[in-house]
Backbone as CSV, one residue per row, in Angstrom:
resi,resn,N_x,N_y,N_z,CA_x,CA_y,CA_z,C_x,C_y,C_z
1,UNK,0.836,-1.171,0.000,0.000,0.000,0.000,0.883,1.236,0.000
2,UNK,0.315,2.303,-0.493,1.024,3.572,-0.403,0.582,4.301,0.863
3,UNK,1.062,5.518,1.038,0.770,6.267,2.264,-0.695,6.675,2.400
4,UNK,-1.471,6.559,1.325,-2.896,6.893,1.400,-3.781,5.654,1.592
5,UNK,-3.158,4.466,1.683,-3.913,3.231,1.894,-4.332,2.532,0.619
6,UNK,-3.857,3.020,-0.533,-4.185,2.394,-1.815,-3.299,1.159,-2.024
7,UNK,-3.911,0.067,-2.403,-3.192,-1.191,-2.624,-2.444,-1.115,-3.960
8,UNK,-1.121,-1.278,-3.901,-0.286,-1.243,-5.104,0.234,-2.616,-5.497
9,UNK,0.316,-3.521,-4.535,0.794,-4.874,-4.786,0.010,-5.835,-3.913
10,UNK,-0.170,-7.055,-4.402,-0.840,-8.093,-3.612,-0.242,-9.442,-3.983
11,UNK,0.020,-10.254,-2.979,0.596,-11.570,-3.258,-0.513,-12.602,-3.451
12,UNK,-0.162,-13.798,-3.904,-1.192,-14.824,-4.161,-2.034,-15.179,-2.936
13,UNK,-1.472,-15.062,-1.731,-2.250,-15.357,-0.530,-3.410,-14.376,-0.377
14,UNK,-3.247,-13.149,-0.844,-4.328,-12.156,-0.772,-5.520,-12.594,-1.613
15,UNK,-5.254,-13.268,-2.716,-6.340,-13.760,-3.577,-7.202,-14.767,-2.816
16,UNK,-6.544,-15.656,-2.078,-7.289,-16.634,-1.281,-8.023,-15.959,-0.132
17,UNK,-7.377,-15.015,0.524,-7.973,-14.338,1.670,-9.195,-13.518,1.278
18,UNK,-9.051,-12.695,0.239,-10.135,-11.807,-0.163,-11.144,-12.477,-1.100
19,UNK,-10.779,-13.612,-1.668,-11.692,-14.340,-2.532,-11.875,-13.718,-3.903
20,UNK,-10.927,-12.865,-4.315,-10.975,-12.257,-5.650,-9.567,-12.228,-6.234
21,UNK,-9.503,-12.097,-7.535,-8.226,-12.002,-8.224,-7.457,-10.792,-7.709
22,UNK,-6.148,-10.958,-7.497,-5.349,-9.854,-6.948,-5.381,-8.617,-7.837
23,UNK,-5.591,-8.775,-9.124,-5.689,-7.610,-10.017,-6.855,-6.705,-9.620
24,UNK,-7.894,-7.289,-9.016,-9.065,-6.505,-8.599,-8.844,-5.772,-7.277
25,UNK,-7.752,-6.085,-6.584,-7.408,-5.367,-5.355,-6.644,-4.080,-5.661
26,UNK,-5.856,-4.121,-6.725,-4.960,-3.014,-7.046,-5.728,-1.738,-7.370
27,UNK,-5.252,-0.643,-6.785,-5.862,0.654,-7.038,-6.980,1.017,-6.080
28,UNK,-7.378,0.072,-5.219,-8.433,0.334,-4.238,-7.820,0.581,-2.868
29,UNK,-8.517,1.358,-2.072,-8.098,1.575,-0.694,-8.406,0.322,0.122
30,UNK,-7.535,0.012,1.057,-7.748,-1.165,1.901,-9.056,-1.060,2.673
31,UNK,-9.478,0.166,3.028,-10.719,0.292,3.788,-11.963,-0.014,2.953
32,UNK,-11.823,-0.192,1.655,-12.941,-0.680,0.838,-13.260,-2.125,1.221
33,UNK,-12.224,-2.873,1.558,-12.385,-4.286,1.896,-12.507,-4.506,3.404
34,UNK,-11.933,-3.591,4.182,-12.019,-3.628,5.640,-12.621,-2.301,6.091
35,UNK,-13.945,-2.161,5.973,-14.596,-0.867,6.140,-14.471,-0.233,7.525
36,UNK,-14.108,-0.990,8.540,-13.959,-0.354,9.850,-12.642,0.411,9.963
37,UNK,-11.763,0.255,8.962,-10.556,1.083,8.929,-10.923,2.488,8.484
38,UNK,-10.347,3.455,9.118,-10.564,4.849,8.749,-10.028,5.089,7.334
39,UNK,-10.570,6.062,6.619,-10.002,6.409,5.310,-8.580,6.968,5.417
40,UNK,-8.188,7.406,6.616,-6.867,7.975,6.838,-5.943,6.931,7.474
41,UNK,-4.990,6.375,6.714,-4.095,5.352,7.258,-3.275,5.818,8.462
42,UNK,-3.061,7.117,8.623,-2.305,7.604,9.779,-3.032,7.341,11.091
43,UNK,-4.327,7.098,11.027,-5.088,6.833,12.246,-5.267,5.339,12.515
44,UNK,-4.760,4.476,11.637,-4.888,3.035,11.829,-4.043,2.583,13.010
45,UNK,-4.588,1.684,13.811,-3.842,1.101,14.922,-2.783,0.152,14.371
46,UNK,-1.685,-0.008,15.118,-0.624,-0.919,14.679,-1.099,-2.363,14.630
47,UNK,-2.015,-2.717,15.515,-2.563,-4.069,15.535,-4.050,-3.967,15.876
48,UNK,-4.878,-4.608,15.072,-6.321,-4.546,15.314,-6.994,-5.772,14.707
49,UNK,-8.229,-5.998,15.114,-9.048,-7.037,14.502,-10.006,-6.361,13.534
50,UNK,-10.140,-6.942,12.351,-10.996,-6.392,11.305,-11.925,-7.483,10.799
51,UNK,-13.101,-7.094,10.373,-14.042,-8.047,9.790,-13.970,-7.931,8.272
52,UNK,-13.721,-9.059,7.643,-13.684,-9.141,6.183,-14.917,-9.912,5.737
53,UNK,-15.761,-9.257,4.968,-16.945,-9.932,4.429,-16.760,-10.095,2.935
54,UNK,-16.836,-11.324,2.474,-16.761,-11.621,1.050,-18.097,-12.190,0.624
55,UNK,-18.226,-12.442,-0.653,-19.479,-13.021,-1.147,-19.683,-14.436,-0.607
56,UNK,-18.584,-15.064,-0.160,-18.666,-16.439,0.316,-18.828,-16.561,1.822
57,UNK,-18.226,-15.638,2.592,-18.298,-15.754,4.046,-17.845,-14.472,4.732
58,UNK,-17.856,-14.519,6.032,-17.389,-13.410,6.862,-16.358,-13.985,7.821
59,UNK,-15.254,-13.257,8.007,-14.240,-13.746,8.935,-13.549,-12.582,9.626
60,UNK,-12.980,-12.889,10.770,-12.254,-11.882,11.537,-10.768,-12.052,11.249
61,UNK,-10.120,-10.935,10.930,-8.690,-10.934,10.633,-7.949,-10.138,11.696
62,UNK,-6.740,-10.532,11.988,-5.862,-9.712,12.801,-4.986,-8.932,11.825
63,UNK,-5.108,-7.625,11.861,-4.353,-6.770,10.937,-3.205,-6.118,11.690
64,UNK,-2.015,-6.227,11.127,-0.834,-5.605,11.702,-0.280,-4.637,10.675
65,UNK,-0.113,-3.390,11.076,0.392,-2.346,10.202,1.842,-2.074,10.585
66,UNK,2.734,-2.198,9.624,4.144,-1.901,9.906,4.481,-0.525,9.321
67,UNK,5.363,0.154,9.985,5.801,1.471,9.531,7.012,1.302,8.617
68,UNK,7.125,2.172,7.624,8.279,2.129,6.718,9.467,2.777,7.375
């Protein structure tokens, strides 16, 4: 992701996690997929639980944000 939370790269594991082709993740803000995240990445907690809802199911993720 860049400093605004836009997804620039995604590995194959992201395809399994999000249930969509990684090409469809690119260019979107992470909070589109994890809506409880603020639109401002500077306010994201370093470690939090997030709910990911896909067309197939809903699951709780532990999200860890690392600083550059």
